[in-house]
C-alpha positions as CSV (number, residue, x, y, z in Angstrom):
1,X,1.4,-38.1,-28.1
2,X,4.3,-36.7,-26.1
3,X,3.8,-33.4,-24.3
4,X,6.9,-31.4,-25.1
5,X,5.7,-28.3,-23.2
6,X,5.4,-30.1,-19.9
7,X,8.1,-29.6,-17.4
8,X,8.7,-30.5,-13.8
9,X,10.3,-28.5,-11.0
10,X,9.7,-25.3,-9.2
11,X,8.8,-22.3,-11.2
12,X,9.7,-20.2,-8.1
13,X,13.3,-21.2,-8.6
14,X,13.2,-20.0,-12.2
15,X,11.5,-16.8,-11.2
16,X,14.2,-16.1,-8.6
17,X,16.9,-16.9,-11.1
18,X,15.4,-14.3,-13.4
19,X,14.9,-11.8,-10.5
20,X,18.5,-12.1,-9.4
21,X,19.8,-10.8,-12.7
22,X,18.7,-7.2,-11.9
23,X,20.4,-7.0,-8.5
24,X,23.5,-8.7,-9.9
25,X,23.8,-6.0,-12.6
26,X,23.0,-3.3,-10.0
27,X,25.7,-4.4,-7.6
28,X,28.2,-4.3,-10.4
29,X,27.2,-0.8,-11.4
30,X,27.4,0.5,-7.8
31,X,30.9,-0.8,-7.3
32,X,32.2,0.2,-10.7
33,X,31.0,3.7,-10.1
34,X,32.8,3.8,-6.8
35,X,36.0,2.4,-8.3
36,X,35.9,5.0,-11.1
37,X,35.2,7.9,-8.7
38,X,38.1,6.8,-6.5
39,X,40.4,6.5,-9.5
40,X,39.5,10.0,-10.5
41,X,39.7,11.6,-7.0
42,X,41.4,9.3,-4.5
43,X,41.0,11.8,-1.7
44,X,37.2,11.5,-1.8
45,X,37.2,7.7,-1.3
46,X,36.3,7.9,2.5
47,X,33.6,10.4,1.7
48,X,31.8,8.2,-0.9
49,X,32.3,4.8,0.8
50,X,29.1,5.0,3.0
51,X,27.1,5.7,-0.1
52,X,28.5,2.6,-1.7
53,X,27.3,0.4,1.1
54,X,23.9,2.1,1.2
55,X,23.5,1.5,-2.5
56,X,24.6,-2.1,-2.1
57,X,22.1,-2.7,0.7
58,X,19.2,-1.2,-1.4
59,X,20.1,-3.3,-4.4
60,X,20.5,-6.5,-2.4
61,X,17.1,-5.8,-0.7
62,X,15.6,-6.3,-4.1
63,X,17.2,-9.7,-4.4
64,X,15.8,-10.7,-1.0
65,X,12.4,-9.5,-2.0
66,X,12.6,-11.7,-5.1
67,X,13.4,-14.8,-3.2
68,X,10.7,-14.0,-0.6
69,X,8.0,-13.6,-3.2
70,X,9.2,-16.7,-4.9
71,X,8.6,-18.7,-1.7
72,X,5.2,-17.0,-1.1
73,X,3.9,-17.6,-4.6
74,X,5.2,-21.2,-4.7
75,X,2.7,-22.6,-2.3
């Protein structure tokens, strides 16, 4: 009998692929909010730009945690 449910490969890679969906969406939301706010009030673009980079760094930290935990749990 053939085992259909068996698979080979790293489940950590699958886990990281799923964990990267959230930060990908988060980065898109951060930059879309900045673009919309700059389009509404162009004079505030220099004031809000540091917050964009802080938000980007926080969201990307989640992606780095996802890959780190994937390597930790792999072996």
